[in-house]
N, C-alpha and C positions, 0 to 999 in steps of 0.2 A: 504495500499499500504507499509507505513511506517513499521507495523507489519510484511510484509513480507519478509522486507529486516532484518528487526531481526531475524525472521527464517533463511536465510540463512546466516547471519553472525554466527549464533548457528552453522551451519552446517560445517562451516570453523574453527569457533575458537575451540584452545585447551580449556577444561578446566582447571581451575586456583582454587588452595585449598583455599574456602575463608569461610568456615564455613557455607557455604550455599548448597544447593541442585541443584542450578543452575548456570552453568558457571559465569563469569565476562567476558564482551564482552570489550573489546577495538577496538572503529572503526579504530583508526588508525595502529595498528600491525595488526588487518584483511585487513586493505588499502594495506599497504606495503606489505603483504604476498601474496595479488592478485593481485598487480602492478609487473608484471615478467618481465617485460623490464626497472622496475626502472624510467619511464618516468614522474613519479608522476601524472599519470591519468590512469582510467581502460578503457578499450575497452571493446568493448559488451562479448567478446571471452573470456576474462581476469575476466569479473565480470562473465560469466557462468563455468568458469574452476573449477572443482573439487564440482561441486553442483551433488547431487544425483536426480535422476529421475523426482523424486516430485517436486525439486524446480525447476526443467529446464524449464518446463508447463508452466510457467507464468515469466520467467527472464526475456523474451525482452519486455515485457510490462510495469512489475516492471524497469525495465532499463531504458528504456523513458519518465518514469513517472519522475524518481528521476534529469535525465540530464536537468535540468531545463533552461539552456542555449542551448539546442538543438545543442552542438557539435560533439557529436556520443561519445566522452567520460564522466567517470565521474571524477569531480575534489574532492578531499578530500572533502572537506567543503559542497560536493552535496551527499558525498557516505553517511557523519555523519549525514545531514539533514534529509536523508532519513531512516535514521537507528532511529529516534528519533518517540518514541509510539505516536500516534496519541491522541490530545484529547480526551475523554470521552464524546459520542453520534454526535460524526463526522466521 
């Protein structure tokens, strides 16, 4: 699940020259870019905005998993927690 958010973040994050092949992902920048109304929360619509068709297929399920308090929005903390890689073997 968290890997899915990383994949989604990669789709919306702009590459940063870091000397590495992978773009650097700053969860706070991605969150702020997606927070269209600036209320400090991501609605499902904001979460899905700009996603490619492949990522949209599982966006609802991923959103619900990361929305740990079940209020229908993602806080920055929930978004960042969802971007952390899962420990090996889980």
